[in-house]
C-alpha positions as CSV (number, residue, x, y, z in Angstrom):
1,M,123.7,45.4,97.5
2,I,120.9,47.5,98.8
3,P,118.1,48.2,96.2
4,R,117.5,51.8,95.4
5,S,114.3,53.5,96.3
6,P,112.0,54.5,93.4
7,R,112.3,58.1,94.5
8,L,116.0,58.1,94.0
9,Q,116.0,56.7,90.5
10,R,116.4,59.3,87.8
11,G,113.4,58.2,85.6
12,R,111.0,58.1,88.5
13,M,111.6,61.6,90.0
14,R,108.8,63.1,88.0
15,Q,106.4,60.4,89.1
16,T,107.1,61.2,92.8
17,F,105.4,64.6,92.7
18,P,102.4,64.3,90.3
19,T,100.2,66.5,92.5
20,M,102.2,69.7,92.0
21,D,100.5,70.3,88.7
22,S,97.0,69.9,90.3
23,L,98.1,71.9,93.3
24,G,99.1,74.8,91.0
25,K,95.7,74.7,89.2
26,S,93.9,74.6,92.5
27,L,95.8,77.6,93.8
28,V,95.0,79.6,90.7
29,L,91.3,78.6,90.9
30,F,91.2,79.5,94.6
31,G,92.8,82.9,93.8
32,L,90.1,83.6,91.1
33,V,87.4,82.7,93.5
34,I,88.8,85.0,96.2
35,A,89.1,87.8,93.5
36,A,85.4,87.2,92.5
37,V,84.2,87.3,96.1
38,G,86.2,90.5,96.7
39,A,84.8,92.2,93.6
40,A,81.2,91.2,94.6
41,L,81.7,92.6,98.1
42,W,83.2,95.8,96.7
43,L,80.3,96.3,94.3
44,F,77.5,95.3,96.8
45,G,79.1,97.5,99.4
46,R,78.7,100.5,97.1
47,A,75.2,99.6,96.3
48,G,74.1,99.4,99.9
49,G,73.9,95.6,100.0
50,G,74.7,93.5,103.0
51,F,71.6,94.2,105.0
52,L,69.1,91.5,104.4
53,P,65.7,91.4,106.2
54,G,66.2,89.3,109.3
55,D,69.7,90.6,110.1
56,I,69.8,92.0,113.7
57,V,70.8,95.6,114.0
58,I,70.8,97.3,117.4
59,E,71.8,101.0,117.5
60,K,72.4,103.0,120.8
61,K,74.0,106.3,121.3
62,N,77.6,105.4,120.6
63,V,77.3,101.8,119.8
64,R,76.0,99.9,116.7
65,F,75.7,96.1,116.9
66,Y,75.1,94.2,113.7
67,F,74.6,90.4,113.6
68,P,74.0,89.2,110.0
69,I,72.2,86.0,110.8
70,V,70.2,85.8,107.6
71,T,73.2,86.7,105.5
72,C,75.2,83.9,107.2
73,L,72.4,81.4,106.4
74,V,72.3,82.5,102.7
75,I,76.1,82.3,102.3
76,S,76.0,78.9,104.0
77,L,73.3,77.6,101.6
78,V,75.2,78.9,98.6
79,L,78.5,77.3,99.6
80,S,76.8,74.0,100.5
81,L,75.1,74.0,97.1
82,I,78.4,74.7,95.3
83,A,80.1,71.9,97.4
84,W,77.3,69.5,96.5
85,L,77.5,70.3,92.8
86,T,81.2,69.8,92.7
87,R,81.0,66.4,94.4
88,R,78.6,65.1,91.8
């Protein structure tokens, strides 16, 4: 007789997928973070935000080039700080 796999036993089916609960919580948290970032961009866009000193803006007749180097550095620092705090 071949022994049954633990996944196929009736009592063990719930133990096979314990990460679904944490996956659902993670998706909800990720959605809330995206909503918060979207709301911040919407509010700062109306207030004239987004142009930090040090960002490169070149304007010609029909062309406008914007490279947000300082904005990228600030966002990178904030995300690195959040990642560091969540790992502790």
